[in-house]
C-alpha positions in Angstrom: 77.7 100.4 160.2 79.1 99.5 163.6 78.2 97.2 166.5 75.9 99.7 168.2 73.5 99.3 165.2 72.8 95.7 166.1 70.1 94.5 168.5 71.5 91.1 169.2 74.5 88.8 169.0 72.8 86.9 166.3 72.6 90.0 164.1 76.3 90.6 164.7 77.1 87.0 163.8 75.1 87.1 160.6 76.7 90.4 159.6 80.2 89.0 160.1 79.2 85.8 158.3 78.1 87.9 155.2 81.4 89.6 155.3 83.3 86.3 155.2 81.0 84.9 152.5 81.8 87.9 150.3 85.6 87.1 150.4 86.9 85.5 147.2 89.4 83.2 149.0 88.3 80.0 150.7 88.2 80.2 154.6 87.8 77.3 157.0 88.3 77.5 160.8 88.3 74.7 163.4 88.0 74.7 167.2 90.4 72.9 169.6 88.6 69.6 169.0 89.3 69.8 165.3 85.7 70.4 164.4 84.8 72.9 161.6 83.2 76.0 163.1 83.5 78.4 160.2 83.3 78.0 156.4 82.5 80.5 153.7 80.7 80.2 150.3 84.0 80.0 148.4 84.9 76.9 150.4 81.5 75.3 149.7 82.1 75.8 146.0 85.6 74.4 146.0 85.0 71.4 148.3 81.6 70.5 146.8 79.7 70.4 150.2 77.2 72.8 151.7 77.9 74.8 154.8 75.3 72.7 156.7 77.2 69.6 155.8 80.6 71.0 156.7 79.9 72.6 160.1 80.7 70.6 163.2 82.4 68.0 160.9 85.9 66.7 161.8 88.5 68.4 159.6 90.3 65.1 159.0 87.2 63.7 157.3 86.9 66.6 154.9 90.4 68.0 154.3 92.9 65.5 156.0 95.9 67.2 154.3 95.0 70.6 155.8 97.5 70.2 158.8 95.2 72.5 160.8 95.5 70.1 163.8 99.3 70.4 163.5 99.0 74.2 163.5 96.7 73.9 166.5 98.9 71.5 168.6 102.3 73.0 167.7 101.1 76.6 167.8 102.8 77.3 164.5 102.0 79.1 161.3 102.3 77.4 157.9 102.6 80.0 155.2 102.5 79.9 151.4 102.3 76.1 150.7 100.9 74.1 147.8 98.6 71.2 148.6 96.5 68.7 146.6 93.0 68.1 148.0 92.3 64.4 148.2 88.6 65.0 148.0 88.7 66.3 144.4 92.4 66.3 143.4 92.4 70.1 143.0 95.6 72.0 143.8 95.4 74.9 146.3 97.7 77.5 147.6 97.2 78.0 151.4 98.1 79.9 154.6 97.3 78.4 158.0 97.5 80.1 161.4 96.4 79.5 165.0 93.2 81.4 166.3 94.0 83.4 169.4 91.3 84.8 171.7 92.2 86.6 175.0 95.8 85.3 174.8 94.7 81.6 174.4 94.7 79.4 171.2 91.1 78.5 170.6 91.4 77.0 167.2 93.1 77.3 163.8 92.2 79.1 160.5 93.1 78.2 156.9 92.9 80.6 153.9 93.4 79.0 150.5 92.8 79.5 146.8 92.7 77.2 143.9 95.9 77.3 142.0 94.1 77.6 138.6 92.8 81.1 139.8 96.3 82.1 140.9 97.8 80.9 137.7 95.2 82.8 135.7 95.9 86.0 137.6 99.6 85.4 137.2 99.2 84.8 133.4 97.0 87.9 133.1 99.7 90.0 135.0 102.4 88.5 132.8 100.4 89.3 129.6 99.7 92.8 130.8 103.4 93.3 131.6 104.3 92.0 128.1 101.8 94.3 126.5 103.2 97.2 128.5 106.7 96.3 127.3 105.6 96.1 123.7 103.7 99.4 124.0 106.8 101.0 125.7 109.0 99.8 122.8 106.6 101.1 120.2 106.4 104.5 121.9 110.2 104.7 122.2 110.8 103.7 118.6 108.2 106.0 117.1 109.4 108.9 115.0 106.9 111.3 116.6 107.6 112.9 120.0 104.9 111.5 122.3 103.9 112.5 125.9 101.2 110.8 128.0 99.6 112.5 131.0 97.1 111.3 133.7 93.7 113.0 134.3 95.4 115.6 136.6 97.8 116.6 133.8 100.9 114.9 135.3 103.3 113.2 132.9 103.3 109.3 132.9 105.2 108.7 129.7 107.8 110.7 127.8 109.3 108.8 124.8 112.8 109.0 123.4 111.9 111.3 120.5 110.5 113.8 123.0 113.7 113.4 125.1 115.8 114.3 122.1 113.5 117.1 121.1 113.6 118.9 124.4 116.9 117.6 125.7 115.3 116.2 128.8 115.3 112.7 130.3 112.1 110.7 131.0 113.1 109.9 134.5 113.4 113.7 135.3 109.9 114.6 134.0 107.7 111.6 135.1 105.3 112.9 137.7 105.8 116.5 136.8 103.0 118.8 135.7 102.9 118.9 131.9 102.6 122.7 131.6 105.8 123.1 133.7 107.8 120.9 131.3 106.4 121.6 127.7 106.2 125.2 126.5 102.8 126.4 125.3 101.2 123.0 125.8 97.5 122.5 125.9 97.5 119.0 127.3 96.0 120.0 130.6 93.2 121.9 128.7 92.1 119.0 126.5 91.7 116.9 129.7 89.2 119.4 130.9 87.3 119.9 127.6 87.5 116.3 126.4 88.0 117.6 122.8 90.8 116.4 120.6 93.0 118.9 118.8 94.5 117.7 115.5 97.2 119.3 113.4 97.7 122.3 115.6 100.7 124.6 115.5 102.6 125.0 118.8 105.7 127.1 119.3 108.5 125.5 121.3 111.9 127.0 121.6 111.3 129.4 118.7 110.2 126.6 116.3 106.7 126.2 115.0 105.8 122.5 115.3 102.7 120.6 114.3 101.1 118.5 117.0 98.0 116.6 118.0 96.4 116.2 121.4 93.9 113.5 122.2 92.0 112.8 125.5 92.0 109.2 126.6 88.6 107.8 127.7 87.6 104.7 129.7 84.0 103.9 130.4 83.0 107.3 129.3 85.4 109.1 131.7 88.6 110.9 130.9 91.6 109.1 132.4 94.4 111.1 130.7 95.6 112.4 127.4 98.2 111.7 124.7 100.1 114.4 122.8 102.1 113.8 119.6 104.6 116.1 117.8 104.1 115.2 114.1 106.6 117.7 112.7 109.2 119.4 114.8 109.3 122.3 112.4 106.7 123.5 109.8 109.6 123.5 107.3 109.7 119.7 107.6 106.1 119.5 106.5 106.8 121.8 103.5 109.8 119.7 102.4 107.7 116.5 102.9 104.9 118.0 100.9 107.2 118.8 98.0 108.7 115.3 98.1 105.2 113.7 98.1 104.1 115.9 95.1 107.3 114.9 93.3 106.6 111.2 94.0 103.0 111.6 92.9 104.2 113.2 89.7 106.6 110.3 89.1 104.0 107.7 89.9 101.5 109.3 87.5 104.2 109.4 84.8 104.9 105.7 85.3 101.2 104.8 85.5 100.7 106.5 82.2 103.7 104.6 80.7 102.4 101.3 81.9 98.9 102.1 80.7 100.3 102.9 77.2 102.2 99.7 77.2 99.1 97.7 78.1 96.6 99.4 75.7 96.1 98.9 72.0 98.0 101.3 69.8 96.3 100.5 66.5 92.7 100.3 65.2 91.3 99.0 61.9 91.8 102.5 60.5 95.6 101.9 60.7 95.3 98.8 58.5 95.5 100.5 55.1 94.5 98.6 52.0 92.7 98.7 48.7 93.3 95.0 48.1 90.2 92.9 47.8 91.6 89.9 49.7 93.0 92.1 52.4 89.6 94.0 52.9 87.9 90.6 53.2 90.4 89.6 56.0 89.7 93.0 57.7 86.0 92.2 57.7 86.5 88.8 59.3 88.7 90.4 61.9 86.1 93.1 62.7 83.5 90.4 63.1 85.9 88.5 65.4 86.0 91.6 67.6 82.5 91.0 69.0 83.5 87.4 70.0 85.5 85.9 72.8 86.8 83.1 70.7 90.5 82.4 70.2 92.1 84.0 67.1 95.0 82.5 65.2 96.8 85.0 62.9 99.2 83.5 60.4 101.5 85.4 58.1 105.1 86.1 57.2 107.1 88.4 59.4 106.3 92.0 58.7 102.8 91.5 57.3 101.1 93.3 60.2 99.9 90.4 62.4 100.3 92.6 65.5 98.3 95.4 63.9 95.4 93.0 63.6 95.8 91.8 67.2 95.7 95.5 68.4 92.7 96.3 66.2 90.7 93.3 67.3 91.3 94.2 71.0 90.5 97.9 70.5 87.2 97.1 68.7 86.1 94.5 71.3 84.2 95.0 74.6 87.6 94.3 76.2 89.1 97.5 74.9 89.1 99.0 78.4 91.1 96.1 79.7 94.9 95.5 79.1 96.4 94.1 75.9 99.4 92.1 77.1 101.9 91.2 74.4 104.3 88.2 74.7 106.9 87.2 72.1 107.3 83.5 72.8 110.5 83.3 70.7 112.2 86.1 72.6 111.8 84.6 76.1 114.3 81.9 77.1 112.8 78.4 77.5 113.5 78.2 81.2 111.8 81.5 81.9 108.7 81.2 79.7 106.6 79.4 82.2 107.2 81.9 85.0 106.6 84.8 82.6 103.3 83.4 81.4 101.9 82.0 84.7 103.8 83.8 87.4 105.4 82.4 90.6 105.2 82.5 94.4 108.0 83.8 96.6 110.7 81.2 97.2 109.4 78.9 94.5 112.9 78.8 92.8 116.3 80.3 93.2 116.2 84.0 92.3 112.4 84.3 92.7 111.5 87.9 93.6 110.3 88.6 97.1 106.5 88.5 97.2 106.3 86.5 94.0 105.2 87.8 90.6 102.0 87.8 88.6 102.2 86.1 85.2 101.2 87.7 81.9 97.9 85.8 82.0 97.1 87.3 85.4 98.0 90.8 84.3 95.8 90.4 81.2 92.6 89.7 83.4 89.6 91.4 81.7 91.6 92.0 78.5 93.5 90.2 75.8 96.8 88.4 75.7 98.7 88.3 72.4 101.0 85.4 72.0 103.3 86.2 69.1 105.5 83.6 67.4 103.5 80.8 69.1 105.1 78.3 66.8 108.4 78.8 68.7 107.0 77.7 72.0 108.6 74.5 73.4 106.5 71.3 73.4 106.4 71.0 77.2 105.0 74.6 77.4 102.5 73.9 74.7 100.9 71.2 77.0 100.7 73.7 79.9 99.2 76.4 77.7 96.6 74.0 76.4 95.4 73.3 80.0 95.1 77.0 80.7 93.0 77.5 77.6 90.8 74.6 78.3 90.2 75.2 82.0 90.3 79.0 81.9 92.5 79.0 85.1 96.1 79.5 85.9 98.4 78.3 88.7 101.5 80.2 89.7 104.7 78.2 90.0 105.0 77.1 93.7 101.3 77.7 94.5 98.4 75.4 95.1 95.9 78.2 94.4 94.1 78.3 91.1 93.2 81.7 89.6 90.2 81.9 87.4 90.9 83.7 84.1 88.8 86.1 82.0 91.2 86.6 79.2 90.9 86.4 75.4 93.8 84.8 73.5 95.1 86.0 70.2 98.0 84.0 68.8 100.2 84.7 65.8 102.8 82.7 63.9 105.0 83.2 60.9 105.5 79.5 60.6 103.6 77.2 58.3 101.8 75.9 61.4 100.1 73.0 59.7 103.5 71.7 58.6 104.7 72.1 62.2 101.7 70.0 63.4 102.4 67.4 60.7 106.1 67.2 61.6 105.2 66.8 65.4 106.8 70.1 66.3 103.4 71.6 67.4 100.7 69.9 69.4 97.6 69.0 67.3 95.2 69.5 70.2 96.7 73.0 70.9 96.4 73.9 67.2 92.7 73.0 67.2 92.2 75.0 70.4 93.9 78.1 68.8 92.6 77.7 65.3 89.0 78.8 66.0 89.0 82.1 64.1 91.8 82.1 61.4 93.3 85.1 59.7 95.8 84.4 57.0 97.5 87.7 56.3 98.9 87.8 52.7 102.5 88.8 52.1 103.1 92.2 50.4 104.1 90.5 47.1 100.5 89.2 46.9 98.9 92.7 47.4 101.2 94.9 45.3 98.3 97.2 44.6 98.6 98.4 48.2 102.3 99.4 47.8 101.7 103.0 46.6 99.2 103.6 49.4 101.4 102.1 52.1 104.6 103.8 50.8 103.0 107.3 50.8 101.5 106.8 54.3 104.9 105.5 55.6 106.7 108.5 54.1 104.2 111.0 55.6 104.5 109.4 59.1 108.3 109.1 59.1 108.7 112.7 57.9 106.8 113.9 61.0 108.5 111.4 63.4 112.1 112.2 62.1 111.4 115.9 61.5 112.4 115.5 57.8 111.2 117.1 54.7 108.3 115.3 53.0 109.1 113.7 49.7 107.1 112.3 46.8 107.5 109.0 45.0 108.1 109.1 41.2 106.0 106.8 39.0 109.2 104.9 38.0 110.0 104.4 41.7 106.5 103.0 42.4 106.9 100.6 39.4 110.3 99.4 40.9 108.7 98.9 44.3 105.9 96.9 42.7 108.4 94.7 40.9 110.3 93.8 44.1 109.3 90.6 45.9 109.4 92.1 49.5 110.5 89.1 51.6 110.4 91.4 54.6 106.9 92.7 53.7 105.6 96.0 55.1 108.4 96.2 57.7 111.0 96.0 54.9 109.1 98.7 52.9 109.2 101.0 56.0 112.9 100.4 56.3 113.5 101.3 52.7 111.4 104.4 52.8 113.3 105.6 55.9 116.6 105.2 54.1 115.2 107.1 51.1 114.1 110.0 53.3 117.5 110.2 55.0 119.7 109.8 51.9 117.8 112.0 49.5 118.1 115.8 49.7 115.6 116.4 46.9 111.8 116.6 46.8 111.3 113.3 45.0 112.4 109.7 45.6 113.7 108.3 42.4 114.7 104.7 41.5 118.4 105.6 42.1 117.6 106.4 45.7 116.2 102.9 46.3 118.5 100.3 48.0 120.5 98.2 45.4 118.9 95.0 46.7 115.7 95.9 44.9 117.4 96.1 41.5 119.4 93.0 42.2 116.3 91.1 43.1 114.4 92.2 40.0 117.3 91.3 37.7 117.8 87.9 39.5 114.2 87.1 39.1 114.3 87.9 35.3 117.3 85.6 34.9 115.5 82.8 36.7 112.2 83.0 34.7 113.2 80.5 32.1 114.9 78.2 34.7 111.6 78.0 36.7 109.3 77.3 33.8 109.3 73.6 34.3 109.1 73.7 38.2 106.0 73.8 40.4 105.0 76.8 42.5 106.4 75.4 45.9 109.8 74.8 44.3 109.9 78.3 42.8 109.0 79.9 46.2 111.6 77.8 48.0 114.3 78.8 45.5 113.4 82.5 45.8 113.5 82.2 49.6 116.9 80.5 49.4 118.3 83.2 47.1 117.0 86.1 49.2 118.4 84.6 52.4 121.8 84.0 50.8 121.8 87.6 49.4 121.0 89.0 52.8 123.7 87.0 54.6 126.3 88.0 51.9 125.3 91.7 52.4 125.8 91.3 56.2 129.0 89.3 55.9 127.3 86.3 57.5 125.9 88.2 60.5 122.6 86.3 61.0 121.1 88.9 63.4 121.6 91.7 60.9 120.4 89.5 58.0 117.2 88.7 60.0 116.6 92.5 60.4 116.9 93.1 56.7 114.6 90.2 55.9 112.1 91.4 58.5 112.0 88.1 60.3 113.0 86.9 63.8 116.5 85.4 64.2 115.0 82.1 65.3 113.0 81.9 62.1 116.1 82.6 60.1 118.0 79.7 61.8 115.1 77.4 61.1 115.1 78.3 57.4 118.9 77.8 57.2 118.5 74.4 58.7 115.5 73.6 56.5 117.4 74.4 53.3 120.7 73.0 54.6 122.4 76.3 53.6 126.2 76.6 54.0 126.4 80.1 55.4 130.2 80.2 54.9 
């Protein structure tokens, strides 16, 4: 459009006025008398007055701080100044200049913009610059060689990895046509087709590399493309594939190991018995499998408490969940809370990075077996009671409560009622645990099971140790039945393993049995008369004292070895030594 297209001066003025109104910046002009002769819509908005109200108004009454009269009278320019408008306290950034027509100053003009708009644009530019710096850093630190081209195929970015790959500098290739720089490239082609090419083989300097080329779109139009070299040689991919397969194999191996550790090993079929009492206990345990109630298993060490825990879990609806075993006596007091309940990162000195889930968390959806619960410190008993009551756990150093879906099976070789009576075990925790009670009898009270158990043990050990299978003579079975078995089934297994190793024949005879069996039988015969006038508990105590002393003598006072022979935990042995006030020297 030009001036010849207008019919009158009015049309020309309206056209020029529409141009001025479309300008984002504020514009105000005055004549030589200081009256406003021109104002655009941006100025109306900023000043809060209409064009009609502003025109022919003295500039001093509207914007007294404009200094347009000074510009007019002194014939000077005032460039890039900040002002505060008295009319609305807004800050502006302004340029002022005289209006010259036919060589004469006819007025003055001010162009200004609110500082908030300028600051916003400045902040946007700063943010964009920061984003570009971050992007530039990411591209240069990337392992892959990366090139970016514009829509004409000219290079706009060439990262450090590509520099090293081709031996070129980014400054030397920027603005160059991509096909002139990169051998066998298709970057210029994907810009035309708009189709991405992923995992393609491209030959550069004799090496077959694997690359991807992706067009860049904006508002549906292609504005460029990005190319990435994923592997600088196919051999790299083959090596990486082998490494990944190796790692996958290791991962599966450890996954299977962890799974085996967290699953039940034994079922009720593994609990061998013909004993009437033992079969009754098995029935109670099987019935308990269908429940979620807490189970307390009590019995001497070596009687098979853990077998029952495994069997209950394996027969329950939780069998597909984990079975987490915790020996409360084997974990130091200061670590027991973190082991059971877990901890957050930084909750104490030495806490693992990222924290650690506790045994209760790991047991979610399954069962936790708390063995030797009687050895748990009193302060921990209170915390365990709360977990059982509220069915939630809180990691050390955390404010977050974790809901639990875990069944609890506890076991003890202590006389737990006596522990409660003596104040060593919390009464309220005992009641919480003692919902379903299983009292596993010692081997001496189920001697009819000895032949069955001994033969089964021999058969399993022969396979495990790759030894010749051996039979038990009738006299040997009689000797085994005459023995008191303080270490219970665990001690029986220990003796059968010895007999398999020390006997080269086909039959285990009494002479192959450990001497402790004969000593125990003879000692018991000698004490028969002595015990006639004593009650049962005194007799049991005396037998226990004699067996402990014999085991300690045999091990030259080594309590750890003596505990192994007796089939009990070292902590339990210490308690019994203190209880009977034995002089181990």
